[in-house]
N, CA, C and O of each residue as an XYZ file, in Angstrom:
600
protein
N       0.816     -1.137     -0.057
C       0.031     -0.012      0.051
C       0.844      1.230     -0.030
O       1.851      1.330      0.672
N       0.496      2.143     -0.801
C       1.318      3.418     -0.975
C       1.110      4.350      0.148
O       0.012      4.457      0.695
N       2.186      5.049      0.511
C       2.041      6.004      1.612
C       1.234      7.254      1.142
O       1.271      7.625     -0.032
N       0.496      7.895      2.111
C      -0.098      9.171      1.805
C       1.089     10.252      1.731
O       2.217     10.030      2.169
N       0.736     11.304      1.195
C       1.749     12.445      1.160
C       2.181     12.840      2.598
O       3.335     13.221      2.792
N       1.272     12.758      3.620
C       1.620     13.223      4.980
C       2.572     12.155      5.518
O       3.529     12.519      6.202
N       2.369     10.839      5.248
C       3.243      9.800      5.678
C       4.591      9.881      5.076
O       5.579      9.704      5.789
N       4.706     10.147      3.767
C       5.788     10.256      3.127
C       6.650     11.406      3.539
O       7.872     11.278      3.614
N       6.027     12.540      3.808
C       6.673     13.758      4.324
C       7.340     13.433      5.757
O       8.470     13.819      6.056
N       6.597     12.760      6.517
C       7.134     12.375      7.808
C       8.323     11.562      7.691
O       9.298     11.826      8.395
N       8.342     10.511      6.796
C       9.406      9.645      6.782
C      10.562     10.293      6.181
O      11.694     10.043      6.595
N      10.323     11.196      5.130
C      11.449     11.879      4.431
C      12.017     12.933      5.286
O      13.137     13.360      5.004
N      11.395     13.391      6.273
C      11.895     14.343      7.227
C      12.894     13.588      8.256
O      13.869     14.159      8.745
N      12.564     12.318      8.517
C      13.206     11.552      9.457
C      14.499     10.961      8.882
O      15.542     11.074      9.525
N      14.474     10.343      7.711
C      15.567      9.708      7.134
C      16.026     10.451      5.957
O      15.321     10.562      4.954
N      17.286     11.002      6.072
C      17.775     11.964      5.052
C      19.281     11.623      4.663
O      20.040     11.000      5.406
N      19.583     12.066      3.519
C      21.125     12.012      3.160
C      21.951     12.956      3.983
O      21.434     14.019      4.327
N      23.137     12.685      4.319
C      23.986     13.555      5.134
C      24.059     14.969      4.599
O      24.253     15.925      5.350
N      23.895     15.092      3.244
C      23.982     16.528      2.731
C      22.769     17.328      3.062
O      22.874     18.554      3.045
N      21.637     16.779      3.359
C      20.484     17.490      3.791
C      20.737     18.139      5.106
O      20.299     19.270      5.319
N      21.446     17.460      6.032
C      21.762     18.049      7.248
C      22.858     19.128      7.107
O      22.786     20.191      7.724
N      23.867     18.821      6.279
C      24.880     19.914      5.979
C      24.267     21.196      5.470
O      24.605     22.291      5.919
N      23.335     21.037      4.500
C      22.672     22.175      3.812
C      21.527     22.921      4.672
O      20.954     23.928      4.258
N      21.269     22.333      5.869
C      20.240     22.785      6.670
C      18.885     22.687      6.003
O      18.051     23.584      6.129
N      18.663     21.551      5.265
C      17.417     21.369      4.516
C      16.234     20.986      5.426
O      16.378     20.214      6.374
N      15.101     21.536      5.112
C      13.837     21.174      5.784
C      12.810     20.973      4.769
O      12.525     21.908      4.021
N      12.207     19.805      4.665
C      11.222     19.442      3.683
C       9.855     19.964      4.202
O       9.373     19.544      5.254
N       9.271     20.863      3.451
C       8.062     21.490      3.851
C       6.793     20.853      3.273
O       5.792     20.765      3.984
N       6.795     20.421      2.058
C       5.495     19.761      1.557
C       5.966     18.804      0.345
O       6.935     19.038     -0.377
N       5.175     17.769      0.254
C       5.231     16.899     -0.941
C       3.878     16.704     -1.628
O       2.838     16.577     -0.982
N       3.929     16.688     -2.863
C       2.788     16.224     -3.673
C       3.186     15.094     -4.696
O       3.666     15.357     -5.799
N       2.963     13.883     -4.268
C       3.452     12.739     -4.994
C       2.771     12.664     -6.387
O       3.415     12.294     -7.369
N       1.541     12.996     -6.460
C       0.799     12.956     -7.651
C       1.401     13.835     -8.756
O       1.645     13.453     -9.900
N       1.604     15.044     -8.267
C       2.231     15.982     -9.161
C       3.651     15.995     -9.368
O       4.181     16.660    -10.258
N       4.355     15.172     -8.450
C       5.773     15.144     -8.440
C       6.428     16.471     -8.142
O       7.322     16.941     -8.845
N       5.936     17.052     -7.062
C       6.379     18.374     -6.633
C       6.737     18.358     -5.141
O       6.053     17.743     -4.323
N       7.835     19.058     -4.817
C       8.250     19.255     -3.306
C       8.560     20.702     -3.159
O       8.870     21.420     -4.110
N       8.463     21.107     -1.898
C       8.955     22.402     -1.488
C       9.682     22.139     -0.222
O       9.259     21.393      0.661
N      10.836     22.815     -0.184
C      11.771     22.763      0.912
C      12.481     24.072      1.186
O      12.530     24.948      0.323
N      13.060     24.218      2.441
C      13.838     25.402      2.602
C      15.163     25.050      3.245
O      15.324     23.978      3.828
N      16.067     25.927      3.135
C      17.469     25.807      3.611
C      17.886     26.929      4.494
O      17.712     28.073      4.073
N      18.408     26.747      5.650
C      18.900     27.827      6.447
C      20.449     27.977      6.116
O      21.263     27.103      6.413
N      20.776     29.139      5.488
C      22.144     29.377      5.031
C      22.869     30.347      6.028
O      22.338     31.397      6.388
N      24.029     29.971      6.429
C      24.879     30.724      7.191
C      26.088     31.228      6.425
O      26.286     30.890      5.258
N      26.887     32.036      7.091
C      28.083     32.678      6.546
C      29.032     31.660      6.008
O      29.797     31.938      5.084
N      28.992     30.463      6.583
C      29.922     29.397      6.142
C      29.673     28.872      4.719
O      30.439     28.063      4.194
N      28.568     29.363      4.106
C      28.225     28.968      2.675
C      28.633     30.076      1.785
O      28.353     29.993      0.589
N      29.268     31.107      2.244
C      29.580     32.350      1.401
C      30.797     32.215      0.719
O      31.733     31.528      1.128
N      30.790     32.973     -0.487
C      32.076     33.256     -1.267
C      32.623     34.518     -0.746
O      32.055     35.099      0.179
N      33.767     35.004     -1.327
C      34.398     36.177     -0.892
C      33.549     37.448     -0.996
O      33.811     38.428     -0.299
N      32.560     37.431     -1.843
C      31.650     38.540     -1.946
C      30.639     38.618     -0.908
O      29.995     39.659     -0.777
N      30.428     37.563     -0.121
C      29.476     37.573      0.979
C      28.139     37.003      0.450
O      27.112     37.212      1.097
N      28.110     36.333     -0.632
C      26.874     35.664     -1.171
C      27.144     34.173     -1.113
O      28.271     33.679     -1.060
N      25.946     33.475     -1.130
C      26.120     31.965     -1.070
C      26.750     31.540     -2.357
O      26.361     31.966     -3.445
N      27.771     30.655     -2.204
C      28.638     30.131     -3.260
C      27.688     29.448     -4.296
O      26.719     28.798     -3.903
N      27.961     29.592     -5.559
C      27.118     28.958     -6.587
C      26.989     27.436     -6.497
O      25.947     26.867     -6.823
N      28.116     26.761     -6.029
C      27.959     25.334     -5.995
C      27.079     24.915     -4.879
O      26.510     23.829     -4.989
N      26.903     25.607     -3.862
C      26.021     25.350     -2.688
C      24.577     25.542     -3.216
O      23.699     24.738     -2.904
N      24.337     26.586     -4.000
C      23.008     26.847     -4.607
C      22.618     25.630     -5.572
O      21.492     25.134     -5.540
N      23.533     25.226     -6.354
C      23.299     24.054     -7.265
C      22.947     22.777     -6.421
O      22.074     21.999     -6.806
N      23.624     22.590     -5.301
C      23.395     21.397     -4.499
C      21.994     21.472     -3.852
O      21.346     20.435     -3.708
N      21.497     22.694     -3.451
C      20.151     22.784     -2.985
C      19.215     22.464     -4.083
O      18.320     21.638     -3.908
N      19.381     23.082     -5.214
C      18.497     22.806     -6.333
C      18.410     21.444     -6.742
O      17.319     20.924     -6.976
N      19.641     20.749     -6.855
C      19.717     19.330     -7.176
C      19.014     18.454     -6.191
O      18.394     17.474     -6.603
N      19.068     18.744     -4.895
C      18.250     17.986     -3.812
C      16.756     18.135     -4.135
O      16.021     17.147     -4.167
N      16.333     19.327     -4.363
C      14.921     19.622     -4.542
C      14.355     18.912     -5.798
O      13.212     18.453     -5.792
N      15.148     18.832     -6.841
C      14.741     18.222     -8.080
C      14.696     16.661     -7.877
O      13.802     15.973     -8.369
N      15.665     16.181     -7.161
C      15.778     14.696     -6.971
C      14.710     14.187     -6.019
O      14.162     13.102     -6.210
N      14.418     14.975     -4.993
C      13.368     14.517     -4.093
C      11.968     14.592     -4.866
O      11.052     13.827     -4.566
N      11.856     15.508     -5.827
C      10.558     15.495     -6.454
C      10.422     14.252     -7.319
O       9.327     13.690     -7.347
N      11.457     13.765     -8.039
C      11.371     12.558     -8.754
C      11.150     11.313     -7.832
O      10.428     10.392     -8.214
N      11.761     11.290     -6.646
C      11.628     10.254     -5.750
C      10.155     10.132     -5.287
O       9.617      9.025     -5.280
N       9.491     11.248     -4.899
C       8.182     11.238     -4.384
C       7.168     10.923     -5.528
O       6.114     10.334     -5.289
N       7.525     11.338     -6.788
C       6.651     10.922     -7.924
C       6.682      9.434     -8.164
O       5.658      8.862     -8.537
N       7.883      8.736     -7.953
C       7.950      7.318     -8.236
C       7.126      6.365     -7.462
O       6.825      5.249     -7.887
N       6.748      6.867     -6.242
C       5.940      5.912     -5.362
C       6.773      4.791     -4.828
O       6.222      3.956     -4.110
N       8.045      4.689     -5.107
C       8.874      3.617     -4.642
C      10.177      4.131     -4.076
O      10.425      5.336     -4.127
N      10.996      3.292     -3.554
C      12.277      3.728     -2.950
C      13.305      3.716     -4.008
O      13.858      2.661     -4.319
N      13.597      4.882     -4.597
C      14.541      5.003     -5.616
C      15.616      6.071     -5.295
O      15.500      6.869     -4.365
N      16.686      6.019     -6.152
C      17.685      7.102     -6.138
C      17.673      7.524     -7.511
O      17.193      6.790     -8.374
N      18.205      8.750     -7.807
C      18.133      9.398     -9.024
C      19.523     10.137     -9.406
O      19.626     11.364     -9.416
N      20.572      9.252     -9.719
C      21.886      9.802     -9.975
C      21.808     10.749    -11.228
O      21.300     10.373    -12.284
N      22.359     12.038    -11.038
C      22.296     12.933    -12.069
C      23.230     12.523    -13.179
O      24.344     12.039    -12.984
N      22.657     12.768    -14.435
C      23.468     12.631    -15.677
C      23.746     13.913    -16.330
O      24.687     13.990    -17.119
N      23.031     14.894    -16.077
C      23.419     16.357    -16.536
C      22.561     17.253    -15.867
O      21.463     16.892    -15.444
N      23.059     18.571    -15.728
C      22.249     19.651    -15.109
C      22.729     20.948    -15.602
O      23.880     21.095    -16.012
N      21.905     21.838    -15.569
C      22.128     23.213    -16.016
C      21.544     24.183    -15.024
O      20.346     24.088    -14.754
N      22.288     25.105    -14.459
C      21.682     26.074    -13.543
C      21.915     27.479    -14.084
O      23.018     27.807    -14.522
N      20.839     28.335    -14.053
C      20.934     29.709    -14.390
C      20.817     30.510    -13.090
O      20.003     30.199    -12.221
N      21.638     31.530    -12.983
C      21.602     32.362    -11.687
C      21.119     33.721    -12.053
O      21.655     34.362    -12.957
N      20.100     34.175    -11.354
C      19.516     35.424    -11.569
C      19.795     36.543    -10.616
O      19.772     37.710    -11.009
N      20.054     36.229     -9.392
C      20.394     37.137     -8.293
C      21.135     36.407     -7.271
O      21.039     35.185     -7.160
N      21.957     37.212     -6.434
C      22.784     36.515     -5.418
C      21.893     35.957     -4.302
O      20.865     36.561     -3.996
N      22.237     34.878     -3.713
C      21.617     34.358     -2.590
C      22.257     34.800     -1.377
O      23.459     34.552     -1.286
N      21.684     35.417     -0.408
C      22.214     36.055      0.806
C      22.260     35.089      1.964
O      21.343     34.290      2.152
N      23.313     35.157      2.735
C      23.473     34.401      3.913
C      22.602     34.786      5.068
O      21.985     35.850      5.006
N      22.501     34.006      6.123
C      21.773     34.357      7.286
C      20.268     34.529      7.015
O      19.623     35.377      7.632
N      19.716     33.733      6.104
C      18.301     33.832      5.777
C      17.892     32.447      5.345
O      18.699     31.530      5.189
N      16.620     32.351      5.165
C      15.937     31.150      4.558
C      15.952     31.216      3.037
O      15.590     32.239      2.456
N      16.381     30.106      2.372
C      16.149     30.028      0.927
C      15.120     28.866      0.780
O      15.108     27.896      1.537
N      14.244     29.052     -0.279
C      13.175     28.172     -0.586
C      13.387     27.603     -1.916
O      13.718     28.309     -2.869
N      13.196     26.282     -2.005
C      13.297     25.568     -3.307
C      12.111     24.846     -3.528
O      11.549     24.259     -2.603
N      11.631     24.844     -4.835
C      10.535     24.022     -5.370
C      11.062     23.135     -6.431
O      11.536     23.608     -7.464
N      10.992     21.831     -6.202
C      11.537     20.864     -7.193
C      10.201     20.204     -7.968
O       9.161     19.974     -7.352
N      10.336     19.981     -9.140
C       9.342     19.327     -9.940
C       9.849     18.298    -10.763
O      10.869     18.521    -11.414
N       9.236     17.108    -10.833
C       9.506     16.029    -11.697
C       8.640     16.229    -13.010
O       7.425     16.030    -12.992
N       9.292     16.616    -14.108
C       8.525     16.831    -15.322
C       8.154     15.519    -15.945
O       7.004     15.440    -16.375
N       8.938     14.477    -16.064
C       8.733     13.262    -16.651
C       9.601     12.220    -15.839
O      10.758     12.456    -15.494
N       8.964     11.106    -15.583
C       9.657     10.064    -14.824
C       9.500      8.768    -15.790
O       8.397      8.231    -15.884
N      10.467      8.343    -16.407
C      10.461      7.200    -17.265
C      11.188      6.085    -16.540
O      11.697      6.286    -15.437
N      11.241      4.867    -17.175
C      11.966      3.709    -16.598
C      13.452      4.038    -16.672
O      14.155      3.679    -15.727
N      13.947      4.622    -17.597
C      15.424      4.721    -17.681
C      15.856      6.227    -17.576
O      17.055      6.473    -17.438
N      14.977      7.206    -17.634
C      15.561      8.542    -17.421
C      14.335      9.394    -16.725
O      13.150      9.124    -16.922
N      14.779     10.418    -15.918
C      13.857     11.259    -15.361
C      14.265     12.677    -15.706
O      15.453     12.989    -15.792
N      13.257     13.549    -15.908
C      13.561     15.016    -16.124
C      12.971     15.834    -15.056
O      11.776     15.724    -14.783
N      13.749     16.649    -14.439
C      13.378     17.469    -13.277
C      13.682     18.905    -13.522
O      14.407     19.228    -14.462
N      13.165     19.767    -12.727
C      13.549     21.194    -12.488
C      13.396     21.684    -11.227
O      12.593     21.121    -10.482
N      14.082     22.729    -10.808
C      13.947     23.291     -9.475
C      14.239     24.852     -9.540
O      15.065     25.322    -10.322
N      13.546     25.556     -8.719
C      13.790     27.000     -8.549
C      14.073     27.367     -7.102
O      13.490     26.790     -6.185
N      14.939     28.295     -6.903
C      15.353     28.754     -5.645
C      14.896     30.198     -5.459
O      15.190     31.017     -6.330
N      14.187     30.573     -4.368
C      13.820     31.965     -4.139
C      14.236     32.414     -2.721
O      14.525     31.579     -1.864
N      14.263     33.653     -2.499
C      14.621     34.098     -1.190
C      13.292     34.238     -0.332
O      12.236     33.732     -0.711
N      13.406     34.916      0.780
C      12.169     34.921      1.759
C      11.157     35.746      1.160
O       9.989     35.506      1.465
N      11.430     36.751      0.297
C      10.403     37.598     -0.334
C       9.838     37.079     -1.617
O       8.959     37.693     -2.222
N      10.386     35.853     -2.064
C       9.811     35.173     -3.195
C      10.605     35.499     -4.500
O      10.262     34.996     -5.569
N      11.636     36.317     -4.403
C      12.498     36.661     -5.508
C      13.196     35.380     -6.081
O      13.780     34.585     -5.344
N      13.104     35.230     -7.405
C      13.787     34.133     -8.042
C      15.375     34.312     -8.100
O      15.886     35.296     -8.635
N      16.052     33.376     -7.562
C      17.573     33.486     -7.401
C      18.242     32.709     -8.448
O      19.216     33.145     -9.062
N      17.665     31.434     -8.673
C      18.273     30.467     -9.637
C      17.257     29.340    -10.010
O      16.296     28.996     -9.321
N      17.632     28.824    -11.219
C      16.753     27.781    -11.710
C      17.566     26.674    -12.333
O      18.497     26.958    -13.087
N      17.268     25.478    -12.061
C      17.988     24.235    -12.492
C      17.186     23.390    -13.320
O      16.024     23.191    -12.967
N      17.656     22.821    -14.444
C      17.008     21.719    -15.118
C      17.963     20.632    -15.168
O      19.167     20.870    -15.270
N      17.462     19.345    -15.096
C      18.431     18.192    -14.916
C      17.779     16.954    -15.371
O      16.559     16.885    -15.524
N      18.596     15.965    -15.589
C      18.141     14.582    -15.969
C      18.780     13.543    -15.133
O      19.935     13.763    -14.771
N      18.212     12.460    -14.776
C      18.805     11.516    -14.051
C      18.434     10.127    -14.446
O      17.542      9.957    -15.277
N      19.077      9.101    -13.888
C      18.748      7.622    -14.138
C      18.134      7.014    -12.965
O      18.839      6.632    -12.031
N      16.721      6.886    -12.950
C      16.104      6.332    -11.776
C      16.603      4.857    -11.551
O      16.660      4.051    -12.480
N      16.964      4.552    -10.243
C      17.413      3.258     -9.907
C      16.820      2.806     -8.583
O      16.579      3.667     -7.738
N      16.565      1.524     -8.333
C      16.182      1.132     -6.966
C      17.121      1.628     -5.954
O      18.306      1.786     -6.248
N      16.664      1.889     -4.766
C      17.469      2.323     -3.566
C      18.473      1.165     -3.313
O      18.031      0.018     -3.242
N      19.705      1.389     -3.184
C      20.682      0.255     -2.878
C      20.438     -0.272     -1.389
O      20.099      0.487     -0.481
N      20.617     -1.471     -1.246
C      20.484     -2.003      0.109
C      21.400     -1.307      1.111
O      20.999     -0.990      2.231
N      22.623     -1.080      0.685
C      23.602     -0.412      1.517
C      23.577      1.111      1.117
O      24.454      1.613      0.414
N      22.483      1.817      1.630
C      22.396      3.291      1.306
C      22.991      4.101      2.421
O      23.335      3.620      3.501
N      23.084      5.347      2.090
C      23.708      6.345      3.007
C      22.684      7.306      3.677
O      22.954      8.500      3.810
N      21.628      6.828      4.052
C      20.639      7.629      4.648
C      20.961      7.588      6.098
O      21.469      6.612      6.650
N      20.619      8.757      6.712
C      20.837      8.831      8.297
C      19.532      9.242      8.888
O      18.698      9.860      8.226
N      19.351      8.899     10.139
C      18.204      9.339     10.976
C      18.554     10.699     11.524
O      19.560     10.942     12.190
N      17.602     11.579     11.167
C      17.740     12.935     11.677
C      17.263     12.936     13.190
O      16.184     12.436     13.511
N      18.076     13.490     14.049
C      17.616     13.441     15.504
C      17.245     14.791     15.960
O      16.846     14.966     17.111
């Protein structure tokens, strides 16, 4: 029997990849039918480049997580989605010591490839960056690297 979105949200908040903890990720909502997730990240000064903005690679990691989680919830099964390519466009700098919000969407989930996108906004809703990506859906390995959030 498939989990409800509320059950899925609870489980995905509890068992996370270590990067979710590193990035200060908080999963806010999931819509498995639509293949959509919303999450936020608490960013500190330790994520900043010399200009005082969140480093671009950190922004990409946040967007990549949102896109991947969207495909996972869309699948209805325990899968991983290793990235095969991605493109990120940056529209404005992400500032530290604030919440950043990401919405991930699974555009198409096939047996051999998944297409996703994600957008990152600041607390006011200003679009900061957008990612488009594709990945190879695979069953979750038995020896996975998920950790229980305490």
